[in-house]
KOLFI-518354 format. One record per residue: residue in one letter; x, y, z of N, C-alpha, C in turn. Coordinates in Angstrom, 1 decimal, padded with zeros to 4 digits. Layout:
residues N
- a | X | Y | Z | X | Y | Z | X | Y | Z
...
//
This chain:
residues 178
- x | 361.3 | 125.5 | 157.2 | 361.0 | 126.3 | 156.0 | 359.6 | 126.2 | 155.7
- x | 358.9 | 127.3 | 155.5 | 357.5 | 127.3 | 155.1 | 357.3 | 126.8 | 153.7
- x | 356.3 | 125.9 | 153.6 | 356.0 | 125.3 | 152.3 | 354.5 | 125.6 | 152.1
- x | 354.2 | 126.1 | 150.9 | 352.8 | 126.4 | 150.6 | 352.6 | 125.6 | 149.3
- x | 351.3 | 125.2 | 149.1 | 351.0 | 124.4 | 148.0 | 349.9 | 125.0 | 147.1
- x | 350.0 | 124.6 | 145.9 | 349.0 | 125.1 | 144.9 | 348.5 | 124.0 | 144.0
- x | 347.4 | 123.4 | 144.3 | 346.9 | 122.3 | 143.5 | 346.2 | 122.8 | 142.2
- x | 345.4 | 123.9 | 142.4 | 344.6 | 124.4 | 141.3 | 345.4 | 124.8 | 140.0
- x | 346.7 | 125.1 | 140.2 | 347.5 | 125.4 | 139.0 | 348.4 | 124.2 | 138.7
- x | 347.7 | 123.1 | 138.6 | 348.4 | 121.8 | 138.3 | 349.4 | 121.4 | 139.4
- x | 349.2 | 122.0 | 140.5 | 350.1 | 121.8 | 141.7 | 351.5 | 121.5 | 141.2
- x | 352.2 | 122.6 | 140.9 | 353.5 | 122.6 | 140.2 | 354.6 | 122.1 | 141.1
- x | 354.4 | 121.2 | 142.0 | 355.5 | 120.7 | 142.8 | 356.5 | 120.0 | 142.1
- x | 357.7 | 119.9 | 142.6 | 358.8 | 119.3 | 142.0 | 358.9 | 117.9 | 142.4
- x | 360.1 | 117.3 | 142.1 | 360.3 | 115.9 | 142.2 | 360.5 | 115.4 | 143.6
- x | 360.3 | 116.1 | 144.7 | 360.5 | 115.6 | 146.0 | 359.2 | 115.3 | 146.6
- x | 359.2 | 114.5 | 147.7 | 358.0 | 114.1 | 148.3 | 357.3 | 115.2 | 149.1
- x | 358.1 | 116.2 | 149.5 | 357.6 | 117.3 | 150.2 | 357.7 | 118.5 | 149.2
- x | 356.8 | 119.4 | 149.3 | 356.8 | 120.5 | 148.4 | 358.1 | 121.2 | 148.3
- x | 358.4 | 121.7 | 147.1 | 359.7 | 122.3 | 146.8 | 359.7 | 123.8 | 147.3
- x | 360.9 | 124.2 | 147.7 | 361.1 | 125.6 | 148.0 | 361.7 | 126.2 | 146.8
- x | 361.7 | 127.5 | 146.7 | 362.2 | 128.2 | 145.6 | 363.7 | 128.1 | 145.6
- x | 364.3 | 128.2 | 144.5 | 365.8 | 128.3 | 144.4 | 366.2 | 129.3 | 143.4
- x | 367.4 | 129.9 | 143.6 | 367.9 | 130.9 | 142.6 | 368.8 | 130.3 | 141.6
- x | 369.3 | 129.1 | 141.8 | 370.2 | 128.5 | 141.0 | 369.7 | 128.3 | 139.5
- x | 370.4 | 128.9 | 138.6 | 370.0 | 128.8 | 137.2 | 368.7 | 129.4 | 136.9
- x | 368.2 | 130.3 | 137.7 | 367.0 | 131.0 | 137.4 | 365.8 | 130.1 | 137.4
- x | 365.8 | 129.0 | 138.1 | 364.7 | 128.1 | 138.1 | 363.4 | 128.8 | 138.6
- x | 362.3 | 128.3 | 138.2 | 361.0 | 128.8 | 138.6 | 360.7 | 128.4 | 140.0
- x | 360.4 | 129.3 | 140.9 | 359.9 | 129.0 | 142.2 | 358.4 | 129.0 | 142.1
- x | 357.8 | 128.0 | 142.6 | 356.3 | 127.9 | 142.4 | 355.7 | 127.4 | 143.7
- x | 354.4 | 127.5 | 143.8 | 353.6 | 126.9 | 144.8 | 353.2 | 125.6 | 144.1
- x | 353.3 | 124.5 | 144.8 | 353.1 | 123.3 | 144.0 | 352.7 | 122.1 | 144.8
- x | 352.6 | 120.9 | 144.1 | 352.3 | 119.6 | 144.7 | 353.1 | 118.5 | 144.1
- x | 353.4 | 117.5 | 144.8 | 354.3 | 116.4 | 144.4 | 353.6 | 115.4 | 143.5
- x | 352.3 | 115.4 | 143.3 | 351.6 | 114.4 | 142.6 | 351.3 | 114.8 | 141.2
- x | 351.0 | 113.8 | 140.4 | 350.5 | 114.1 | 139.1 | 349.2 | 114.9 | 139.3
- x | 348.9 | 115.7 | 138.3 | 347.7 | 116.6 | 138.5 | 346.5 | 115.7 | 138.7
- x | 345.7 | 116.1 | 139.7 | 344.5 | 115.4 | 140.1 | 343.3 | 116.4 | 139.8
- x | 342.2 | 115.9 | 139.5 | 341.1 | 116.8 | 139.3 | 340.6 | 117.3 | 140.6
- x | 340.0 | 118.5 | 140.6 | 339.5 | 119.0 | 141.8 | 337.9 | 119.1 | 141.8
- x | 337.3 | 118.2 | 141.1 | 335.9 | 118.1 | 141.1 | 335.4 | 117.7 | 142.5
- x | 334.1 | 118.0 | 142.7 | 333.5 | 117.7 | 144.0 | 333.7 | 116.3 | 144.3
- x | 333.5 | 115.4 | 143.3 | 333.6 | 113.9 | 143.6 | 335.0 | 113.6 | 144.0
- x | 336.0 | 114.1 | 143.3 | 337.4 | 113.7 | 143.7 | 338.0 | 114.4 | 144.9
- x | 337.4 | 115.5 | 145.3 | 337.9 | 116.3 | 146.4 | 337.1 | 115.9 | 147.7
- x | 336.1 | 115.2 | 147.7 | 335.3 | 114.8 | 148.9 | 336.2 | 114.0 | 149.8
- x | 336.3 | 114.5 | 151.0 | 337.1 | 113.8 | 152.1 | 338.5 | 114.1 | 152.1
- x | 339.1 | 114.8 | 151.1 | 340.5 | 115.1 | 151.0 | 340.8 | 116.1 | 152.0
- x | 342.1 | 116.1 | 152.6 | 342.5 | 117.1 | 153.6 | 342.6 | 118.5 | 152.9
- x | 342.1 | 119.5 | 153.5 | 342.1 | 120.9 | 153.0 | 343.1 | 121.7 | 153.7
- x | 344.1 | 122.2 | 153.0 | 345.1 | 123.1 | 153.5 | 344.5 | 124.5 | 153.6
- x | 344.9 | 125.3 | 154.6 | 344.5 | 126.6 | 154.8 | 345.7 | 127.5 | 154.6
- x | 345.5 | 128.8 | 154.3 | 346.6 | 129.7 | 154.2 | 347.4 | 129.7 | 155.5
- x | 346.8 | 129.5 | 156.6 | 347.5 | 129.6 | 157.9 | 347.8 | 128.2 | 158.5
- x | 347.8 | 127.2 | 157.6 | 348.2 | 125.9 | 158.1 | 349.7 | 125.9 | 158.5
- x | 349.9 | 125.5 | 159.7 | 351.3 | 125.5 | 160.3 | 352.2 | 124.4 | 159.6
- x | 353.5 | 124.6 | 159.7 | 354.4 | 123.7 | 159.1 | 354.2 | 122.2 | 159.6
- x | 354.1 | 122.1 | 160.9 | 353.9 | 120.7 | 161.4 | 352.7 | 120.0 | 160.9
- x | 351.6 | 120.7 | 160.9 | 350.3 | 120.1 | 160.4 | 350.4 | 119.8 | 158.9
- x | 351.0 | 120.8 | 158.1 | 351.2 | 120.6 | 156.7 | 352.1 | 119.4 | 156.4
- x | 353.2 | 119.3 | 157.1 | 354.1 | 118.2 | 156.9 | 353.4 | 116.9 | 157.3
- x | 352.6 | 116.8 | 158.3 | 351.9 | 115.6 | 158.7 | 350.9 | 115.2 | 157.6
- x | 350.2 | 116.2 | 157.0 | 349.2 | 115.9 | 155.9 | 349.9 | 115.3 | 154.7
- x | 351.0 | 116.0 | 154.3 | 351.8 | 115.5 | 153.2 | 352.4 | 114.1 | 153.4
- x | 352.9 | 113.9 | 154.7 | 353.5 | 112.6 | 155.0 | 352.5 | 111.5 | 154.9
- x | 351.3 | 111.8 | 155.3 | 350.2 | 110.7 | 155.1 | 350.0 | 110.4 | 153.7
- x | 350.0 | 111.4 | 152.8 | 349.8 | 111.1 | 151.4 | 351.0 | 110.3 | 150.8
- x | 352.2 | 110.8 | 151.2 | 353.4 | 110.1 | 150.7 | 353.6 | 108.7 | 151.2
- x | 353.2 | 108.5 | 152.5 | 353.2 | 107.2 | 153.1 | 352.3 | 106.3 | 152.3
- x | 351.1 | 106.8 | 151.9 | 350.2 | 106.0 | 151.1 | 350.8 | 105.6 | 149.8
- x | 351.4 | 106.6 | 149.1 | 352.0 | 106.3 | 147.8 | 353.1 | 105.2 | 147.9
- x | 354.0 | 105.3 | 148.9 | 355.0 | 104.4 | 149.1 | 354.5 | 103.0 | 149.4
- x | 353.5 | 103.0 | 150.3 | 352.8 | 101.7 | 150.6 | 352.2 | 101.0 | 149.4
- x | 351.8 | 101.8 | 148.4 | 351.2 | 101.3 | 147.2 | 352.2 | 101.0 | 146.1
- x | 353.5 | 101.2 | 146.4 | 354.5 | 100.9 | 145.4 | 355.2 | 102.0 | 144.7
- x | 355.0 | 103.2 | 145.1 | 355.8 | 104.3 | 144.5 | 357.2 | 104.2 | 145.1
- x | 358.2 | 104.4 | 144.3 | 359.6 | 104.2 | 144.7 | 360.1 | 105.4 | 145.5
- x | 360.9 | 105.1 | 146.6 | 361.6 | 106.2 | 147.3 | 362.9 | 106.4 | 146.7
- x | 363.2 | 107.6 | 146.2 | 364.5 | 107.8 | 145.5 | 365.6 | 108.2 | 146.4
- x | 365.3 | 108.9 | 147.5 | 366.3 | 109.3 | 148.5 | 365.7 | 109.6 | 149.8
- x | 366.4 | 109.5 | 150.8 | 366.0 | 109.9 | 152.2 | 367.1 | 110.6 | 152.8
- x | 366.9 | 111.7 | 153.4 | 367.9 | 112.4 | 154.2 | 367.2 | 113.3 | 155.2
- x | 367.7 | 113.3 | 156.4 | 367.3 | 114.2 | 157.5 | 365.7 | 114.1 | 157.7
- x | 365.3 | 112.8 | 157.6 | 363.8 | 112.6 | 157.8 | 362.9 | 112.9 | 156.7
- x | 363.5 | 113.4 | 155.6 | 362.6 | 113.7 | 154.4 | 362.9 | 112.7 | 153.3
- x | 361.8 | 112.4 | 152.6 | 361.9 | 111.4 | 151.5 | 361.7 | 112.2 | 150.2
- x | 362.4 | 111.7 | 149.2 | 362.1 | 112.2 | 147.9 | 361.6 | 110.9 | 147.1
- x | 360.4 | 111.0 | 146.6 | 359.8 | 109.9 | 146.0 | 359.7 | 110.1 | 144.5
- x | 359.6 | 109.0 | 143.7 | 359.5 | 109.0 | 142.3 | 358.3 | 109.8 | 141.9
- x | 358.4 | 110.8 | 141.0 | 357.3 | 111.6 | 140.5 | 356.8 | 111.2 | 139.1
- x | 357.2 | 110.0 | 138.7 | 356.8 | 109.6 | 137.3 | 355.3 | 109.4 | 137.2
- x | 354.6 | 109.2 | 138.3 | 353.2 | 108.9 | 138.2 | 352.9 | 107.4 | 138.2
- x | 354.0 | 106.6 | 138.3 | 353.9 | 105.2 | 138.3 | 354.2 | 104.6 | 139.7
- x | 353.6 | 103.6 | 140.1 | 352.4 | 103.0 | 139.4 | 351.2 | 103.8 | 139.5
- x | 350.5 | 104.0 | 138.4 | 349.3 | 104.8 | 138.4 | 348.3 | 104.4 | 139.4
- x | 348.2 | 103.1 | 139.7 | 347.2 | 102.6 | 140.6 | 347.5 | 103.2 | 142.0
- x | 348.7 | 103.5 | 142.4 | 349.1 | 104.0 | 143.7 | 348.5 | 105.4 | 143.8
- x | 348.6 | 106.2 | 142.7 | 348.1 | 107.6 | 142.8 | 346.6 | 107.6 | 142.8
- x | 346.0 | 106.7 | 142.1 | 344.5 | 106.6 | 142.1 | 344.1 | 106.2 | 143.6
- x | 344.7 | 105.2 | 144.1 | 344.4 | 104.7 | 145.5 | 344.6 | 105.7 | 146.5
- x | 345.6 | 106.6 | 146.4 | 345.9 | 107.6 | 147.4 | 345.3 | 108.9 | 147.2
- x | 344.6 | 109.1 | 146.1 | 344.0 | 110.4 | 145.8 | 343.2 | 111.0 | 146.9
- x | 342.5 | 110.2 | 147.7 | 341.8 | 110.7 | 148.8 | 342.6 | 111.4 | 149.9
- x | 343.9 | 111.1 | 149.9 | 344.8 | 111.7 | 150.9 | 345.6 | 112.9 | 150.3
- x | 345.5 | 113.1 | 149.0 | 346.2 | 114.3 | 148.4 | 345.6 | 115.6 | 148.9
- x | 346.4 | 116.4 | 149.6 | 345.9 | 117.7 | 150.1 | 345.4 | 118.6 | 149.0
- x | 344.3 | 119.2 | 149.3 | 343.7 | 120.3 | 148.5 | 344.4 | 121.6 | 148.9
- x | 344.6 | 122.5 | 147.9 | 345.3 | 123.8 | 148.3 | 344.3 | 124.6 | 149.1
- x | 344.8 | 125.6 | 149.7 | 343.8 | 126.6 | 150.3 | 342.9 | 127.1 | 149.2
- x | 341.6 | 127.3 | 149.5 | 340.7 | 127.7 | 148.4 | 341.1 | 129.0 | 147.7
- x | 341.8 | 129.9 | 148.5 | 342.2 | 131.1 | 147.9 | 343.3 | 130.9 | 146.9
- x | 344.0 | 129.8 | 146.9 | 345.1 | 129.5 | 145.9 | 344.6 | 128.6 | 144.8
- x | 343.3 | 128.4 | 144.7 | 342.8 | 127.5 | 143.7 | 342.1 | 128.4 | 142.6
- x | 342.7 | 128.4 | 141.4 | 342.2 | 129.3 | 140.4 | 340.7 | 129.0 | 140.1
- x | 340.3 | 127.7 | 140.2 | 338.9 | 127.3 | 139.9 | 337.9 | 127.9 | 141.0
- x | 338.4 | 128.2 | 142.2 | 337.5 | 128.7 | 143.2 | 337.7 | 130.2 | 143.5
- x | 338.8 | 130.8 | 143.1 | 339.1 | 132.2 | 143.4 | 339.1 | 133.0 | 142.0
- x | 338.1 | 133.7 | 141.7 | 338.0 | 134.4 | 140.5 | 339.1 | 135.5 | 140.4
- x | 339.6 | 136.0 | 141.5 | 340.6 | 137.0 | 141.5 | 342.0 | 136.5 | 141.6
- x | 342.2 | 135.2 | 141.4 | 343.5 | 134.5 | 141.6 | 344.6 | 135.2 | 140.8
- x | 344.4 | 135.4 | 139.5 | 345.5 | 135.9 | 138.6 | 346.0 | 137.3 | 139.1
- x | 345.0 | 138.2 | 139.4 | 345.3 | 139.5 | 139.9 | 346.0 | 139.5 | 141.3
- x | 345.5 | 138.6 | 142.1 | 346.1 | 138.5 | 143.4 | 347.5 | 137.9 | 143.3
- x | 347.7 | 137.0 | 142.4 | 349.1 | 136.4 | 142.2 | 350.1 | 137.6 | 141.8
- x | 349.6 | 138.4 | 140.9 | 350.5 | 139.6 | 140.5 | 350.7 | 140.4 | 141.7
- x | 349.7 | 140.7 | 142.6 | 350.0 | 141.4 | 143.8 | 350.9 | 140.7 | 144.7
- x | 350.9 | 139.4 | 144.8 | 351.8 | 138.6 | 145.6 | 353.2 | 138.8 | 145.1
- x | 353.5 | 138.7 | 143.8 | 354.8 | 139.0 | 143.3 | 355.3 | 140.4 | 143.5
- x | 354.3 | 141.3 | 143.4 | 354.7 | 142.7 | 143.8 | 355.1 | 142.8 | 145.2
- x | 354.4 | 142.1 | 146.1 | 354.8 | 142.1 | 147.5 | 356.2 | 141.5 | 147.7
- x | 356.5 | 140.4 | 147.0 | 357.8 | 139.8 | 147.1 | 358.9 | 140.8 | 146.7
- x | 358.6 | 141.5 | 145.6 | 359.6 | 142.5 | 145.1 | 359.7 | 143.6 | 146.1
- x | 358.6 | 144.0 | 146.7 | 358.7 | 145.1 | 147.7 | 359.5 | 144.7 | 149.0
- x | 359.6 | 143.4 | 149.2 | 360.4 | 142.9 | 150.3 | 361.8 | 142.4 | 149.9
- x | 362.3 | 142.8 | 148.7 | 363.6 | 142.6 | 148.2 | 363.9 | 141.4 | 147.4
- x | 362.9 | 140.6 | 147.1 | 363.1 | 139.5 | 146.2 | 363.1 | 140.0 | 144.7
- x | 364.1 | 139.7 | 144.0 | 364.1 | 140.2 | 142.6 | 363.5 | 139.1 | 141.7
- x | 362.2 | 139.1 | 141.6 | 361.4 | 138.1 | 140.9 | 360.4 | 138.8 | 139.9
- x | 359.9 | 138.0 | 139.0 | 358.8 | 138.4 | 138.1 | 357.9 | 137.2 | 137.9
- x | 356.7 | 137.6 | 137.5 | 355.6 | 136.6 | 137.2 | 355.9 | 135.9 | 135.9
- x | 355.8 | 134.6 | 135.9 | 355.9 | 133.8 | 134.7 | 354.6 | 133.3 | 134.2
- x | 353.6 | 133.4 | 135.1 | 352.2 | 133.0 | 134.8 | 351.5 | 132.9 | 136.1
- x | 350.2 | 132.8 | 136.1 | 349.5 | 132.7 | 137.4 | 350.0 | 131.5 | 138.1
- x | 350.4 | 131.7 | 139.3 | 350.9 | 130.6 | 140.2 | 352.4 | 130.3 | 140.1
- x | 353.1 | 131.1 | 139.3 | 354.5 | 130.9 | 139.3 | 355.3 | 132.2 | 139.1
- x | 356.5 | 132.2 | 139.5 | 357.4 | 133.3 | 139.4 | 358.8 | 132.7 | 139.2
- x | 359.7 | 133.6 | 138.8 | 361.1 | 133.2 | 138.7 | 362.0 | 134.4 | 139.1
- x | 363.2 | 134.1 | 139.4 | 364.2 | 135.2 | 139.7 | 364.5 | 135.9 | 138.4
- x | 364.8 | 137.2 | 138.6 | 365.2 | 138.1 | 137.5 | 366.5 | 137.6 | 136.8
- x | 367.4 | 137.0 | 137.5 | 368.6 | 136.5 | 137.0 | 369.1 | 135.3 | 137.8
- x | 370.1 | 134.7 | 137.3 | 370.7 | 133.5 | 138.0 | 371.7 | 134.0 | 139.1
- x | 372.0 | 135.3 | 139.1 | 373.0 | 135.8 | 140.1 | 372.3 | 136.4 | 141.3
- x | 371.2 | 135.9 | 141.7 | 370.4 | 136.4 | 142.8 | 371.0 | 135.9 | 144.2
- x | 371.0 | 136.8 | 145.1 | 371.4 | 136.4 | 146.5 | 370.0 | 136.2 | 147.2
- x | 369.7 | 134.9 | 147.6 | 368.5 | 134.6 | 148.2 | 368.6 | 134.9 | 149.7
- x | 367.7 | 135.8 | 150.2 | 367.7 | 136.1 | 151.6 | 367.4 | 134.9 | 152.5
- x | 368.0 | 134.8 | 153.7 | 367.7 | 133.7 | 154.6 | 366.3 | 133.6 | 155.0
- x | 365.5 | 134.7 | 154.9 | 364.1 | 134.6 | 155.4 | 363.2 | 134.6 | 154.2
- x | 363.7 | 134.1 | 153.0 | 362.8 | 134.1 | 151.8 | 361.5 | 133.3 | 152.0
- x | 361.6 | 132.2 | 152.7 | 360.3 | 131.4 | 152.9 | 359.3 | 132.2 | 153.7
- x | 359.8 | 132.9 | 154.7 | 358.9 | 133.7 | 155.6 | 358.3 | 134.9 | 154.7
- x | 359.1 | 135.5 | 153.9 | 358.6 | 136.6 | 153.0 | 357.5 | 136.0 | 152.1
- x | 357.8 | 134.8 | 151.5 | 356.8 | 134.2 | 150.6 | 355.5 | 134.0 | 151.4
- x | 355.6 | 133.4 | 152.6 | 354.4 | 133.1 | 153.4 | 353.7 | 134.4 | 153.7
- x | 354.4 | 135.4 | 154.2 | 353.8 | 136.7 | 154.6 | 353.1 | 137.3 | 153.4
- x | 353.7 | 137.3 | 152.2 | 353.1 | 137.9 | 151.1 | 351.8 | 137.1 | 150.6
- x | 351.9 | 135.8 | 150.7 | 350.7 | 135.0 | 150.4 | 349.5 | 135.4 | 151.3
- x | 349.8 | 135.5 | 152.6 | 348.8 | 135.8 | 153.6 | 348.2 | 137.3 | 153.3
- x | 349.2 | 138.2 | 153.0 | 348.8 | 139.6 | 152.7 | 347.9 | 139.7 | 151.5
- x | 348.3 | 139.0 | 150.4 | 347.6 | 139.2 | 149.1 | 346.4 | 138.2 | 148.9
- x | 346.5 | 137.0 | 149.5 | 345.4 | 136.1 | 149.3 | 344.5 | 136.0 | 150.6
- x | 344.9 | 136.5 | 151.7 | 344.2 | 136.4 | 152.9 | 342.9 | 137.1 | 152.9
- x | 342.8 | 138.1 | 152.0 | 341.5 | 138.8 | 151.9 | 340.8 | 138.4 | 150.6
- x | 340.9 | 137.2 | 150.2 | 340.2 | 136.7 | 149.0 | 338.7 | 137.0 | 149.1
- x | 338.2 | 137.5 | 148.1 | 336.7 | 137.8 | 148.2 | 336.4 | 139.1 | 148.8
- x | 337.4 | 139.8 | 149.4 | 337.1 | 141.1 | 150.1 | 337.6 | 142.3 | 149.3
- x | 338.2 | 142.0 | 148.2 | 338.7 | 143.1 | 147.4 | 337.7 | 143.8 | 146.6
//
C-alpha cells in the first residue's frame, strides 16, 4: 500500500510506526502524516535528515521510516504491537530524549508537501481532493493537508492508495509551475 507523508502540516501520522493509510470507519480523517511528535523544519533541524520525494518508492520509503523507528526503539520507545513485519510504536513522545536523539533520522516530507516551502500548498491540496473525488472517492477537505470521507457508509475502493498517490503526483508534481 502506498504511504505518503506530510511533515509540514504537523505530520499528522497516527499511532503506528509506519504512516497510516486512510480508513472509512467512523468517518475518520485520512491524512498524510508522520508518526513522530511534531519536529521543527528549520534549516538546523533538517540538516542531514532523509528527504522523501513525491516519487519515493514504497521499499525506499519503508526503509527510511524503519531506520527512524529502529532508532526510537533502540533509545527506549516502547513497541506496542508487531504483526506481519510491521511495528506499532508508542506515540506518546516519551521518552523525549529518544525523539531528540533520533530527530536526524526523521524523514522530511517531499518539499511540495511542506506548507512552509510550497506557497501554493493549500490550493494544491484542494485540487488534490478534487482529483480524489473525480476518481470516485467521496471525500471533502477538512483543512490543508487533511480530508475525510463524506459519510461513515463509504465503500473504499481496493485501489484507494493508488488513487491517492496518483492524485498527489498530478496535483503536487507541478509545484511551482502553476
